[in-house]
RODO-2510 file (C-alpha; in nm, 4 decimals, decimal comma):
residues 367
     n   res          X          Y          Z
     1     m    -3,1784     2,0900     2,2919
     2     k    -2,8033     2,1115     2,2467
     3     a    -2,5782     1,8788     2,0493
     4     l    -2,2010     1,8632     2,0110
     5     l    -2,0302     1,6986     1,7154
     6     i    -1,6609     1,6318     1,7640
     7     g    -1,5207     1,6337     1,4103
     8     g    -1,7537     1,7696     1,1453
     9     t    -1,5392     1,8361     0,8382
    10     g    -1,5028     1,4764     0,7184
    11     p    -1,7333     1,3071     0,4647
    12     t    -2,0138     1,2313     0,7139
    13     g    -1,9797     1,5554     0,9123
    14     r    -2,2049     1,7794     0,7052
    15     f    -2,4813     1,5161     0,7055
    16     l    -2,4548     1,4633     1,0799
    17     i    -2,4707     1,8368     1,1489
    18     n    -2,7608     1,9046     0,9136
    19     g    -2,9410     1,5994     1,0528
    20     l    -2,9045     1,7307     1,4065
    21     l    -3,0258     2,0756     1,2977
    22     e    -3,3290     1,9196     1,1294
    23     r    -3,4086     1,7453     1,4587
    24     g    -3,4199     2,0788     1,6376
    25     y    -3,0801     2,0764     1,8056
    26     e    -2,8618     2,3794     1,8610
    27     v    -2,5358     2,2391     1,7251
    28     a    -2,1729     2,3038     1,8130
    29     m    -1,8829     2,1554     1,6158
    30     l    -1,5461     2,0930     1,7794
    31     n    -1,2255     2,0163     1,5946
    32     r    -0,8730     2,1489     1,5468
    33     g    -0,9951     2,4203     1,3096
    34     g    -0,7599     2,3266     1,0303
    35     r    -1,0364     2,3418     0,7699
    36     d    -1,4064     2,4118     0,7454
    37     d    -1,6868     2,2936     0,5202
    38     s    -1,9012     2,5382     0,3237
    39     h    -2,1928     2,2952     0,3552
    40     i    -2,2052     2,3504     0,7330
    41     p    -2,4360     2,6429     0,8181
    42     a    -2,2903     2,9538     0,9770
    43     e    -2,5256     2,9128     1,2739
    44     v    -2,3237     2,6100     1,3891
    45     e    -2,0866     2,7124     1,6675
    46     r    -1,7216     2,6392     1,5930
    47     i    -1,5136     2,5307     1,8929
    48     k    -1,1412     2,5026     1,8316
    49     a    -0,9696     2,2321     2,0347
    50     d    -0,7757     1,9133     1,9742
    51     p    -0,9815     1,6067     2,0782
    52     h    -0,6693     1,3914     2,0767
    53     f    -0,5574     1,5506     2,4045
    54     k    -0,7446     1,5999     2,7306
    55     e    -0,5376     1,9106     2,8021
    56     s    -0,6935     2,0774     2,4963
    57     l    -1,0418     1,9247     2,4996
    58     a    -1,1371     1,9640     2,8657
    59     p    -1,0824     2,3432     2,8948
    60     a    -1,2726     2,4026     2,5706
    61     l    -1,5834     2,2307     2,7107
    62     e    -1,5575     2,3349     3,0752
    63     g    -1,8970     2,4348     3,2134
    64     r    -2,0855     2,3181     2,9035
    65     q    -2,3756     2,0705     2,8941
    66     f    -2,5203     1,8876     2,5916
    67     d    -2,8191     1,6649     2,5373
    68     v    -2,6217     1,4527     2,2929
    69     v    -2,2547     1,4300     2,1950
    70     v    -2,1335     1,2534     1,8807
    71     g    -1,7630     1,1737     1,8921
    72     a    -1,6595     1,1234     1,5302
    73     y    -1,2981     1,2369     1,5579
    74     g    -1,0027     1,2352     1,7940
    75     r    -0,9147     0,9716     2,0522
    76     i    -1,2534     0,8421     2,1608
    77     k    -1,1128     0,7167     2,4915
    78     i    -1,0160     1,0716     2,5860
    79     v    -1,3330     1,2135     2,4325
    80     s    -1,5526     0,9822     2,6400
    81     d    -1,3738     1,0644     2,9645
    82     v    -1,4162     1,4390     2,9070
    83     v    -1,7735     1,4513     2,7715
    84     a    -1,9439     1,1656     2,9603
    85     p    -2,0095     1,3937     3,2623
    86     l    -2,1371     1,6673     3,0292
    87     t    -2,4123     1,4792     2,8469
    88     e    -2,6957     1,2316     2,8888
    89     r    -2,6273     1,0676     2,5521
    90     l    -2,2906     0,9805     2,3989
    91     i    -2,2395     0,8253     2,0560
    92     t    -1,8889     0,7428     1,9379
    93     i    -1,7577     0,6277     1,6018
    94     g    -1,4794     0,3778     1,5440
    95     g    -1,3541     0,1388     1,2772
    96     m    -1,3263    -0,2185     1,1571
    97     a    -0,9847    -0,3473     1,2600
    98     i    -1,0892    -0,4898     1,5977
    99     f    -1,1823    -0,8369     1,4712
   100     r    -0,9587    -1,1427     1,4933
   101     g    -0,8168    -1,2232     1,1508
   102     f    -0,9090    -0,8845     1,0039
   103     a    -0,5602    -0,7375     1,0021
   104     d    -0,3718    -1,0681     1,0005
   105     p    -0,5743    -1,3201     0,7971
   106     k    -0,3231    -1,6004     0,8570
   107     s    -0,3626    -1,5766     1,2351
   108     v    -0,6975    -1,7617     1,2280
   109     f    -0,8275    -2,0917     1,0935
   110     p    -0,9527    -2,1150     0,8311
   111     t    -0,7402    -1,8341     0,6912
   112     g    -0,9155    -1,4986     0,6732
   113     c    -1,1602    -1,3261     0,9046
   114     t    -1,5211    -1,4402     0,9369
   115     v    -1,7502    -1,3561     0,6451
   116     p    -1,9548    -1,1594     0,7235
   117     l    -1,8265    -0,9924     1,0423
   118     s    -2,1040    -0,9639     1,2996
   119     e    -2,0953    -0,7916     1,6373
   120     t    -2,0444    -1,1367     1,7939
   121     t    -1,7400    -1,2276     1,5816
   122     p    -1,4339    -1,3014     1,8024
   123     l    -1,2329    -0,9886     1,8743
   124     l    -0,8596    -0,9349     1,9085
   125     r    -0,7142    -1,0860     2,2264
   126     s    -0,3910    -0,8936     2,2757
   127     p    -0,1504    -0,6521     2,1040
   128     q     0,0194    -0,9572     1,9534
   129     d    -0,2873    -1,0098     1,7341
   130     h    -0,2508    -0,6585     1,5921
   131     v    -0,1128    -0,3575     1,7793
   132     f    -0,3184    -0,0846     1,6116
   133     g    -0,6401    -0,2864     1,6048
   134     y    -0,6064    -0,3810     1,9698
   135     k    -0,5694    -0,0141     2,0660
   136     m    -0,8922     0,0547     1,8760
   137     l    -1,0632    -0,2271     2,0638
   138     q    -0,9402    -0,1008     2,4005
   139     a    -1,0706     0,2468     2,3171
   140     e    -1,4071     0,1019     2,2167
   141     q    -1,4316    -0,0975     2,5398
   142     h    -1,3307     0,2044     2,7486
   143     v    -1,6034     0,4151     2,5859
   144     m    -1,8653     0,1520     2,6634
   145     s    -1,7543     0,1398     3,0297
   146     h    -1,9239     0,4800     3,0721
   147     h    -2,2652     0,3366     2,9809
   148     g    -2,5059     0,3234     3,2722
   149     k    -2,2511     0,4891     3,4981
   150     d    -2,2222     0,8358     3,3487
   151     c    -2,4576     0,8436     3,0497
   152     n    -2,6305     0,6417     2,7776
   153     v    -2,3586     0,5231     2,5364
   154     s    -2,3633     0,3658     2,1885
   155     h    -2,0766     0,2947     1,9510
   156     f    -2,0874     0,2745     1,5710
   157     r    -1,8172     0,1028     1,3654
   158     y    -1,7662     0,2690     1,0302
   159     p    -1,6567     0,0791     0,7182
   160     l    -1,4503     0,2425     0,4416
   161     i    -1,6297     0,5721     0,3792
   162     y    -1,6779     0,7200     0,0326
   163     g    -1,8328     1,0457    -0,0808
   164     a    -1,7513     1,4143    -0,1105
   165     g    -1,4771     1,5297     0,1238
   166     q    -1,2973     1,1970     0,1556
   167     v    -0,9311     1,2942     0,1892
   168     m    -0,8053     0,9374     0,1384
   169     p    -0,9117     0,8707    -0,2232
   170     i    -0,6586     0,6091    -0,3316
   171     r    -0,8983     0,3124    -0,3604
   172     f    -1,1190     0,5179    -0,5922
   173     w    -0,8522     0,7185    -0,7681
   174     w    -0,6752     0,3923    -0,8568
   175     f    -0,9659     0,3288    -1,0964
   176     i    -1,0423     0,6901    -1,1878
   177     q    -0,6858     0,7692    -1,2992
   178     r    -0,6798     0,4571    -1,5158
   179     c    -1,0074     0,5639    -1,6715
   180     l    -0,8765     0,9163    -1,7351
   181     d    -0,5711     0,7620    -1,9011
   182     k    -0,7967     0,5475    -2,1243
   183     r    -0,6743     0,2218    -1,9766
   184     r    -0,9684    -0,0032    -2,0571
   185     r    -0,8023    -0,3287    -1,9453
   186     v    -0,7427    -0,3381    -1,5703
   187     a    -0,5680    -0,6200    -1,3836
   188     l    -0,7305    -0,7124    -1,0526
   189     p    -0,6248    -0,9801    -0,8035
   190     d    -0,8349    -1,2956    -0,8341
   191     g    -1,0635    -1,1316    -1,0855
   192     g    -1,1581    -0,8534    -0,8437
   193     l    -1,3975    -1,0806    -0,6521
   194     t    -1,3016    -0,9430    -0,3094
   195     i    -1,5664    -0,7644    -0,1018
   196     i    -1,4604    -0,4979     0,1478
   197     s    -1,7443    -0,3138     0,3224
   198     h    -1,7976     0,0459     0,2148
   199     g    -2,0460     0,3069     0,3273
   200     y    -2,1649     0,6177     0,1451
   201     a    -2,1186     0,9195     0,3726
   202     e    -2,4851     1,0225     0,3785
   203     n    -2,5943     0,6665     0,4520
   204     m    -2,3468     0,6275     0,7364
   205     a    -2,4550     0,9585     0,8898
   206     r    -2,8099     0,8244     0,8692
   207     a    -2,7043     0,5187     1,0702
   208     v    -2,5610     0,7364     1,3472
   209     l    -2,8608     0,9688     1,3473
   210     l    -3,0881     0,6685     1,4012
   211     g    -2,8913     0,6184     1,7215
   212     v    -2,9841     0,9755     1,8154
   213     d    -3,3484     0,9101     1,7307
   214     k    -3,3727     0,5805     1,9203
   215     p    -3,1608     0,6116     2,2354
   216     e    -3,3456     0,3330     2,4197
   217     n    -3,2997     0,0841     2,1342
   218     a    -2,9301     0,1681     2,0960
   219     a    -2,8465     0,1973     2,4673
   220     g    -2,5242     0,0189     2,5537
   221     k    -2,4883    -0,1355     2,2082
   222     i    -2,2231    -0,1494     1,9387
   223     y    -2,3229    -0,1496     1,5719
   224     n    -2,1432    -0,2460     1,2535
   225     c    -2,2253     0,0043     0,9789
   226     a    -2,2160    -0,0300     0,5994
   227     d    -2,4314     0,0180     0,2941
   228     q    -2,6879    -0,2588     0,2561
   229     r    -2,5620    -0,3150    -0,0967
   230     q    -2,1958    -0,4036    -0,1331
   231     f    -1,9755    -0,4517    -0,4386
   232     t    -1,6784    -0,6631    -0,5359
   233     l    -1,3675    -0,4722    -0,6451
   234     a    -1,4552    -0,5606    -1,0047
   235     q    -1,8089    -0,4247    -0,9656
   236     l    -1,6713    -0,1131    -0,7986
   237     g    -1,4441    -0,0537    -1,0975
   238     e    -1,7314    -0,1181    -1,3367
   239     v    -1,9514     0,1441    -1,1680
   240     l    -1,6703     0,4020    -1,1478
   241     y    -1,5851     0,3573    -1,5156
   242     e    -1,9520     0,3779    -1,6125
   243     a    -1,9858     0,7015    -1,4167
   244     m    -1,7099     0,8451    -1,6396
   245     g    -1,8700     0,7201    -1,9604
   246     e    -1,6237     0,4341    -2,0156
   247     e    -1,6210     0,0539    -2,0008
   248     i    -1,3764    -0,1592    -1,8065
   249     e    -1,2380    -0,5009    -1,8915
   250     i    -1,1148    -0,6978    -1,5907
   251     v    -0,8059    -0,9160    -1,6320
   252     s    -0,7700    -1,1689    -1,3500
   253     i    -0,4212    -1,1824    -1,1960
   254     p    -0,3097    -1,4105    -0,9092
   255     d    -0,3111    -1,2119    -0,5874
   256     a     0,0412    -1,3288    -0,5037
   257     v     0,1831    -1,1125    -0,7859
   258     a    -0,0722    -0,8288    -0,7891
   259     s     0,1624    -0,5730    -0,6313
   260     h     0,0185    -0,2922    -0,8446
   261     a    -0,3244    -0,3417    -0,6820
   262     r    -0,2135    -0,3862    -0,3221
   263     v    -0,3517    -0,0450    -0,2232
   264     l    -0,7030    -0,1736    -0,2948
   265     q    -0,6801    -0,4081     0,0035
   266     v    -0,7002    -0,3252     0,3730
   267     f    -0,3513    -0,2487     0,5108
   268     n    -0,2155    -0,3064     0,1556
   269     d    -0,2094    -0,6771     0,2265
   270     e    -0,3434    -0,9981     0,0759
   271     d    -0,6725    -1,0460    -0,1024
   272     f    -0,9340    -1,1356     0,1622
   273     h    -1,2967    -1,0380     0,2231
   274     r    -1,3681    -0,7854     0,4990
   275     m    -1,7451    -0,7552     0,5029
   276     f    -1,9699    -0,6283     0,7820
   277     d    -2,2938    -0,7959     0,8850
   278     i    -2,5346    -0,5072     0,9584
   279     f    -2,8357    -0,7105     1,0736
   280     s    -2,8365    -0,5489     1,4205
   281     l    -2,8313    -0,2000     1,2728
   282     q    -3,1263    -0,2857     1,0504
   283     h    -3,3204    -0,4761     1,3178
   284     d    -3,2697    -0,2461     1,6174
   285     l    -3,2692     0,0931     1,4475
   286     g    -3,4456     0,0289     1,1156
   287     y    -3,1483     0,1246     0,9028
   288     r    -3,1998     0,1374     0,5257
   289     d    -2,9807     0,2975     0,2569
   290     i    -3,1301     0,6385     0,1856
   291     v    -2,8949     0,6802    -0,1110
   292     d    -2,8574     0,3927    -0,3560
   293     p    -2,4857     0,3013    -0,3364
   294     i    -2,4599     0,3105    -0,7164
   295     d    -2,5823     0,6714    -0,7093
   296     g    -2,3429     0,7373    -0,4211
   297     l    -2,0516     0,6045    -0,6257
   298     r    -2,1518     0,8196    -0,9227
   299     q    -2,1753     1,1282    -0,7013
   300     t    -1,8342     1,0468    -0,5559
   301     v    -1,6821     1,0296    -0,9037
   302     r    -1,8313     1,3689    -0,9924
   303     w    -1,6869     1,5177    -0,6741
   304     y    -1,3397     1,3801    -0,7490
   305     q    -1,3603     1,5137    -1,1044
   306     e    -1,4345     1,8579    -0,9633
   307     n    -1,1860     1,8190    -0,6756
   308     p    -0,8970     1,6060    -0,8065
   309     p    -0,6258     1,5071    -0,5594
   310     a    -0,2707     1,6307    -0,5833
   311     d    -0,0703     1,5482    -0,8958
   312     s     0,1506     1,3291    -0,6799
   313     l    -0,1340     1,0787    -0,6427
   314     a    -0,1755     1,0573    -1,0194
   315     e     0,1953     0,9843    -1,0506
   316     e     0,1710     0,7266    -0,7734
   317     v    -0,0999     0,5447    -0,9676
   318     r     0,0800     0,5734    -1,3026
   319     a     0,3980     0,4323    -1,1520
   320     q     0,2241     0,0940    -1,1409
   321     y     0,1241     0,0847    -1,5089
   322     a     0,4440    -0,0827    -1,6309
   323     i     0,4117    -0,3847    -1,4014
   324     e     0,0387    -0,4037    -1,4674
   325     d     0,0972    -0,4109    -1,8444
   326     a     0,3606    -0,6826    -1,8038
   327     l     0,1246    -0,8906    -1,5903
   328     i    -0,1576    -0,8540    -1,8420
   329     t     0,0721    -0,9662    -2,1238
   330     l     0,1829    -1,2720    -1,9283
   331     q    -0,1747    -1,3526    -1,8326
   332     d    -0,2886    -1,3281    -2,1941
   333     e    -0,0100    -1,5659    -2,3019
   334     a    -0,0890    -1,8131    -2,0239
   335     l    -0,4631    -1,7999    -2,0937
   336     e    -0,4076    -1,8640    -2,4634
   337     k    -0,2011    -2,1737    -2,3812
   338     m    -0,4550    -2,2973    -2,1264
   339     t    -0,7447    -2,2651    -2,3727
   340     r    -0,5619    -2,5010    -2,6086
   341     l    -0,5729    -2,7842    -2,3537
   342     d    -0,8155    -3,0734    -2,4066
   343     h    -1,0971    -2,9449    -2,1869
   344     n    -1,3820    -3,1783    -2,1003
   345     e    -1,6409    -2,9646    -1,9261
   346     p    -1,9276    -3,1585    -1,7667
   347     e    -2,2791    -3,0802    -1,8805
   348     y    -2,5046    -2,9444    -1,6068
   349     f    -2,8068    -3,1490    -1,5100
   350     h    -3,0734    -3,1052    -1,2440
   351     g    -2,9622    -3,3309    -0,9593
   352     y    -3,2948    -3,4013    -0,7894
   353     a    -3,5833    -3,6221    -0,8949
   354     h    -3,7931    -3,4885    -1,1811
   355     p    -4,0535    -3,7531    -1,2692
   356     k    -4,2336    -3,7185    -1,5996
   357     k    -4,5650    -3,8588    -1,4727
   358     m    -4,7320    -3,9431    -1,1411
   359     g    -4,6648    -4,2833    -0,9889
   360     e    -4,3192    -4,3466    -1,1330
   361     t    -4,0855    -4,5264    -0,8909
   362     r    -3,7704    -4,4052    -1,0626
   363     d    -3,6739    -4,0511    -1,1571
   364     h    -3,5853    -3,9158    -1,5015
   365     r    -3,2318    -4,0599    -1,4741
   366     g    -3,3420    -4,4076    -1,3686
   367     r    -3,2544    -4,3674    -1,0005
***
């Protein structure tokens, strides 16, 4: 059996390749050749081509046939057109921004995209909804048009991926740099209660490999992917700090003024949930997290400690400390004033009937 992975050097690549090898496939990896991964065995064939362009991809695969192709990189519209005639099974990987309200929360009512986002959530209608997201949606739809005509097709939507090899570390390094600089108090918008779906690289590769294992179940379907266990931004910070042997104290700041934390949101925008519903993935393919996300976060921290990003990223994070400190000071002052108000907090009571003995016509509160 022969398998082709388009991509391979990103966070999920090594797990996809080793998973295919374990399943008995002879594996080839196609990408631009800009970098390799020492975790990928030498036996894996390296094909150098650019999957963003048909003029590069088609000649590189001319005359080849594969039992399964996983398109994890490049323009999947072009990838599908080139490889659909060359394989019986095509799996492509895309992203999250195809839902209405995802990129522009104020474009829907009530404000903010559906929570959680299922495969049946309304999708973008036109480029006016969001230009980039609509292009992603068109590519996804074009890929699926090959199903039943050229080959068996499935599409997997990745969340934000974390793990070794992630070259876009800002959402994690935002916390890690603060921890390294001994900044215990961290200001987060709305107390850091936002949930944005993440997926540990090994877990997300597992999701895709289940599509390889169960082609009949996954035939013609699109799946949202994410870890089963998700975290708020505050919980994410708590785990990252704990992994570095420190404790974090969250200071809640109104999102409207939380400019220093804007990079923690999708598209650096306002503070809204973006959470995937993964019921279909679990029901159809039996997906379960094979790595506890807390362990995945800890492993990610260790990898970043051993492979820190460029100094420029540290300076980018530190450039926000002054405004963060000013916001924390103002919040402390406001909170102190608010605590001095004449608060009258209601006492909680059980709202339903709770009779003390059988036969009573009125409950414990005389109702």
